[in-house]
C-alpha positions in Angstrom: 135.9 109.4 322.5 132.2 108.8 322.1 130.2 110.9 319.8 127.4 113.2 321.0 123.9 112.0 320.2 120.4 113.2 321.0 118.7 111.1 323.8 115.5 111.3 325.8 115.2 111.3 329.6 111.8 110.7 331.0 110.5 111.8 334.3 107.2 112.3 336.3 106.1 113.7 339.6 102.7 114.1 341.3 101.2 117.0 343.2 98.6 117.1 346.0 96.5 119.8 344.4 95.9 121.8 341.3 97.7 125.0 342.2 100.2 127.1 340.2 102.6 127.1 343.1 102.5 123.3 343.5 102.8 122.6 339.7 105.8 125.0 339.4 107.5 123.7 342.6 107.1 120.1 341.7 108.3 120.6 338.1 111.3 122.4 339.4 112.1 119.6 341.8 111.7 117.0 338.9 113.9 119.0 336.5 116.6 119.7 339.0 116.7 116.0 339.9 117.0 115.0 336.3 119.9 117.5 335.8 121.6 116.4 339.0 121.2 112.6 338.5 122.4 112.8 334.9 125.1 115.4 335.4 123.7 117.7 332.8 124.7 121.1 331.9 121.6 123.2 330.9 123.4 123.9 327.6 123.1 120.1 326.8 119.3 120.3 326.8 117.8 120.4 323.3 114.1 120.6 324.2 111.5 119.4 326.7 108.0 118.2 326.3 105.7 118.3 329.3 102.3 116.7 329.8 99.9 117.0 332.7 96.8 115.0 333.6 93.5 116.6 332.8 93.0 117.5 336.5 96.0 120.0 336.4 95.4 123.3 334.6 96.5 126.0 337.1 99.8 126.6 335.4 102.1 125.4 332.6 104.9 123.2 334.0 107.2 124.8 331.4 107.0 127.9 333.6 109.3 126.2 336.1 111.9 125.5 333.4 111.8 129.2 332.3 112.3 130.2 336.0 115.4 127.9 336.1 116.9 129.8 333.2 115.9 127.6 330.3 115.4 130.8 328.2 116.4 129.4 324.8 115.3 125.8 325.3 112.2 124.9 323.2 109.4 123.9 325.6 106.0 122.4 324.9 103.1 121.5 327.2 100.1 119.3 326.5 97.4 117.3 328.3 98.1 113.6 328.9 95.5 111.1 327.4 92.8 110.8 330.1 92.8 107.0 330.6 90.1 106.1 333.2 91.6 104.8 336.5 95.1 105.9 335.9 97.3 108.1 338.1 96.0 111.6 338.5 97.6 115.0 339.4 100.7 113.9 337.4 103.3 116.0 335.6 105.4 114.1 333.0 108.4 115.3 331.0 110.5 114.1 328.2 113.8 116.0 328.1 115.9 115.7 325.0 119.6 116.0 325.7 122.8 116.1 323.7 125.0 113.6 325.4 127.8 111.0 325.0 126.1 108.7 327.4 124.5 105.5 326.3 120.7 105.0 326.9 121.4 102.5 329.7 123.5 105.1 331.5 120.8 107.7 331.6 118.6 108.0 334.8 114.9 108.4 334.3 113.3 110.1 337.4 110.0 109.2 338.9 109.1 111.0 342.1 106.4 110.7 344.7 103.4 108.7 343.6 104.7 108.7 340.0 107.3 106.2 341.1 104.8 103.4 340.4 104.6 104.4 336.7 108.0 102.8 336.0 109.0 100.7 338.9 111.3 98.8 336.4 113.5 101.9 336.2 113.8 102.6 339.9 117.2 102.1 341.6 117.5 98.6 342.9 
């Protein structure tokens, strides 16, 4: 039997506009996809770190996680570095999970326009 270790799962999604409803809805979609694709139990989640691009400030993406029942999961939000010419209206997350899976077996999730951030990780 493999031992349980702490691993990170990355993900990102874009929104059309800076609204609380879109930020929460997109974040919920991203987190649910990460959970489903990696067969996670919410109890496996150690913490999550969210960033948003500077053009998104209508709501904290962590609000979606709280609405999903992540009551005791430590969550943190921050602004992404504002690199000129880079993808805008983007929500990113790093979810730390306790798992027996190897790094190569974890599925990082990039949805909508964020898929171009890590094309090397997209399913072939």
